[in-house]
C-alpha positions as CSV (number, residue, x, y, z in Angstrom):
1,M,-7.3,-46.0,-104.1
2,P,-7.6,-42.2,-104.2
3,H,-5.9,-40.4,-107.1
4,I,-4.9,-36.8,-107.9
5,L,-4.2,-35.7,-111.4
6,A,-3.0,-32.4,-112.9
7,V,-3.8,-31.6,-116.6
8,R,-3.8,-28.7,-118.9
9,A,-7.2,-27.3,-119.8
10,K,-9.1,-24.2,-120.9
11,D,-11.4,-21.9,-118.9
12,D,-14.6,-20.3,-120.1
13,S,-12.6,-17.6,-121.8
14,N,-10.5,-20.1,-123.7
15,R,-7.4,-19.3,-121.6
16,D,-4.8,-21.9,-120.7
17,T,-5.3,-23.2,-117.1
18,I,-4.2,-26.1,-115.0
19,T,-6.9,-28.4,-113.6
20,V,-6.3,-30.6,-110.6
21,V,-8.7,-33.6,-110.7
22,L,-9.5,-35.7,-107.6
23,S,-11.0,-39.2,-107.9
24,Q,-14.4,-39.7,-106.4
25,D,-13.0,-41.6,-103.5
26,A,-10.5,-38.9,-102.6
27,V,-11.3,-38.2,-99.0
28,C,-9.0,-37.5,-96.1
29,L,-9.2,-36.1,-92.6
30,G,-8.6,-32.4,-92.1
31,P,-6.9,-30.7,-89.1
32,D,-10.2,-30.6,-87.3
33,G,-10.8,-34.3,-87.8
34,E,-13.6,-33.7,-90.3
35,P,-13.5,-35.4,-93.7
36,W,-12.1,-33.2,-96.5
37,A,-12.1,-33.8,-100.3
38,G,-8.4,-34.4,-100.8
39,V,-5.5,-36.9,-101.0
40,S,-2.8,-37.6,-98.4
41,L,0.6,-37.6,-100.1
42,N,3.9,-38.8,-98.8
43,A,7.0,-36.7,-99.5
44,Q,7.9,-38.5,-102.7
45,K,4.4,-38.2,-104.2
46,A,4.2,-34.6,-103.1
47,R,7.4,-33.8,-104.9
48,S,6.2,-35.6,-108.0
49,L,2.9,-33.6,-108.0
50,A,4.9,-30.3,-107.4
51,E,7.2,-31.1,-110.4
52,R,4.1,-31.9,-112.5
53,L,2.4,-28.6,-111.6
54,L,5.6,-26.6,-112.1
55,S,6.1,-28.2,-115.6
56,L,2.5,-27.4,-116.6
57,A,2.9,-23.8,-115.2
58,K,6.0,-23.3,-117.4
59,E,4.1,-24.6,-120.4
60,V,1.2,-22.1,-119.7
61,D,3.6,-19.2,-119.1
62,V,5.4,-19.7,-122.4
63,P,3.2,-18.7,-125.3
64,Q,3.5,-21.3,-128.0
65,K,1.5,-22.8,-130.8
66,T,0.2,-26.1,-129.5
67,D,-1.2,-28.8,-131.6
68,Q,-4.8,-29.5,-130.6
69,A,-3.9,-33.1,-130.1
70,S,-1.1,-32.3,-127.6
71,F,-3.6,-31.8,-124.8
72,R,-7.3,-32.0,-124.3
73,S,-9.6,-30.9,-121.6
74,L,-11.4,-33.7,-119.8
75,A,-14.6,-33.0,-121.7
76,Q,-12.9,-33.5,-125.0
77,V,-11.5,-37.0,-124.1
78,A,-13.6,-39.6,-126.1
79,S,-11.2,-42.6,-126.1
80,I,-8.7,-43.8,-123.5
81,L,-6.1,-46.4,-124.0
82,V,-4.8,-48.2,-120.9
83,L,-1.7,-50.4,-120.8
84,H,-1.9,-53.1,-118.1
85,D,1.0,-55.5,-117.3
86,G,-0.8,-57.3,-114.5
87,S,1.0,-55.2,-111.8
88,A,-0.4,-52.9,-109.1
89,Q,0.6,-49.9,-111.2
90,G,-1.4,-51.4,-114.1
91,H,-4.4,-51.7,-111.9
92,R,-4.1,-48.1,-110.7
93,A,-3.8,-47.0,-114.4
94,Y,-7.1,-48.8,-115.2
95,S,-8.8,-47.3,-112.1
96,L,-7.7,-43.8,-113.1
97,A,-8.9,-44.4,-116.6
98,L,-12.3,-45.6,-115.4
99,D,-12.7,-42.6,-113.1
100,L,-11.9,-40.2,-116.0
101,A,-14.2,-42.1,-118.4
102,S,-17.0,-41.8,-115.9
103,R,-16.6,-38.0,-116.1
104,S,-16.2,-37.7,-119.8
105,L,-18.2,-40.6,-121.1
106,A,-15.1,-41.8,-122.9
107,S,-14.6,-45.4,-124.1
108,I,-11.8,-47.5,-122.6
109,H,-9.5,-49.8,-124.5
110,V,-7.5,-52.0,-122.2
111,V,-4.3,-53.6,-123.7
112,G,-2.9,-56.3,-121.5
113,I,0.8,-56.7,-122.1
114,Y,2.3,-60.0,-120.9
115,G,5.9,-61.1,-120.8
116,V,7.1,-58.1,-118.9
117,R,9.1,-58.8,-115.7
118,Q,7.0,-58.2,-112.7
119,E,7.6,-58.2,-108.9
120,T,5.6,-61.3,-108.1
121,S,6.5,-64.6,-106.4
122,V,5.7,-66.7,-109.4
123,D,8.0,-67.8,-112.2
124,L,8.9,-64.6,-114.1
125,N,9.2,-66.6,-117.4
126,D,5.8,-68.1,-117.2
127,C,4.1,-65.8,-119.8
128,E,1.1,-68.1,-119.9
129,W,0.4,-67.5,-116.2
130,E,0.7,-63.7,-116.8
131,R,-1.6,-63.9,-119.8
132,G,-4.2,-65.8,-117.8
133,W,-3.9,-63.4,-114.9
134,I,-4.5,-60.4,-117.1
135,E,-7.4,-62.1,-118.8
136,R,-9.1,-62.6,-115.4
137,L,-8.5,-58.9,-114.6
138,V,-10.0,-57.8,-117.9
139,R,-13.1,-59.8,-117.3
140,L,-13.6,-58.2,-113.9
141,Y,-12.9,-54.7,-115.4
142,S,-15.5,-55.4,-118.2
143,R,-18.2,-56.1,-115.7
144,E,-17.2,-53.1,-113.6
145,A,-17.3,-50.8,-116.7
146,A,-20.6,-52.2,-117.9
147,K,-22.2,-51.3,-114.5
148,S,-21.1,-47.7,-115.1
149,G,-22.4,-47.7,-118.7
150,I,-18.8,-47.4,-120.1
151,D,-17.8,-49.1,-123.3
152,L,-14.7,-51.2,-122.6
153,Q,-12.8,-53.2,-125.2
154,S,-9.7,-55.2,-124.7
155,M,-6.8,-57.1,-126.3
156,L,-3.7,-58.9,-125.2
157,V,-0.3,-58.4,-126.7
158,A,3.0,-60.1,-126.0
159,A,5.7,-57.6,-124.8
160,N,8.0,-58.8,-127.6
161,D,5.3,-58.4,-130.4
162,E,7.0,-55.2,-131.8
163,E,4.8,-55.1,-134.9
164,K,1.5,-55.0,-133.0
165,L,2.9,-52.5,-130.5
166,A,4.1,-50.2,-133.2
167,G,0.7,-50.2,-134.8
168,L,-0.9,-49.5,-131.5
169,F,1.2,-46.5,-130.6
170,G,1.4,-45.2,-134.2
171,S,-2.3,-45.1,-134.9
172,N,-3.0,-42.0,-132.8
173,G,-6.5,-43.4,-132.4
174,F,-6.8,-42.4,-128.7
175,D,-7.2,-39.1,-127.0
176,L,-5.5,-40.2,-123.8
177,I,-3.1,-43.0,-122.9
178,V,-2.8,-44.1,-119.3
179,L,0.1,-46.4,-118.5
180,P,2.2,-47.6,-115.5
181,R,5.0,-45.2,-114.6
182,R,7.5,-48.0,-114.9
183,F,7.0,-47.9,-118.7
184,S,8.4,-44.4,-118.7
185,D,11.7,-45.3,-117.2
186,N,14.2,-45.8,-119.9
187,S,16.8,-46.9,-117.3
188,A,14.6,-49.9,-116.3
189,C,16.7,-52.9,-115.7
190,D,14.6,-55.3,-117.9
191,D,14.8,-55.2,-121.6
192,Q,11.1,-55.4,-122.3
193,S,10.4,-52.3,-120.2
194,R,13.0,-50.4,-122.0
195,K,11.7,-51.4,-125.4
196,L,8.1,-50.4,-124.4
197,H,9.4,-47.0,-123.3
198,Q,11.2,-46.6,-126.7
199,R,8.1,-47.7,-128.5
200,F,5.7,-45.1,-127.2
201,A,8.2,-42.2,-126.6
202,G,7.7,-39.7,-129.4
203,T,5.6,-42.0,-131.6
204,T,2.2,-40.8,-130.6
205,E,0.3,-37.5,-130.6
206,S,-2.0,-38.7,-127.8
207,T,-1.8,-37.2,-124.3
208,I,0.1,-39.6,-122.0
209,L,-0.6,-39.9,-118.3
210,L,1.7,-42.0,-116.0
211,C,0.3,-43.7,-113.0
212,P,2.5,-44.4,-110.0
């Protein structure tokens, strides 16, 4: 699935810039019917991208002392953490991380989080089913990453394992964290999503990207 990403970066003169990154499969039809390098956005996604660009523009416009860890150009990303809850958003987060890693030669660490409520037709309380599903996905991802020459490591964590999650987010051992957008919603109706949001919010110096 095509992706578009806006991040802060530096130009050749070390000036702050905004880089818009398209995934390798980002192709759409132009007005003349010819293929263009681009992504088709619905109104909601277009507004989300516009808000992201405006937010970055304000950051660039306002001179401020920025910690080096607060943002990194793509070339400086050496390690990427991906949170995956077995959902479609989790899969898109991994796909985005794989695309970025292929450009920066970064390693990927996939953390499968099971026990979070998901929109599936199976029993929502069956954590073992969720764990098994994520394990199968990780095996597929490992083979895919190996074909691209990308180092991928993985681990599984229960959503209610607060100690392990605290260590994960508090280590600051990753340059970039990619996670499903649902984890950023503190108003989420399920307790585990709210706790996950509280766990990573403000506890890490890594750059965080949210995948819709």
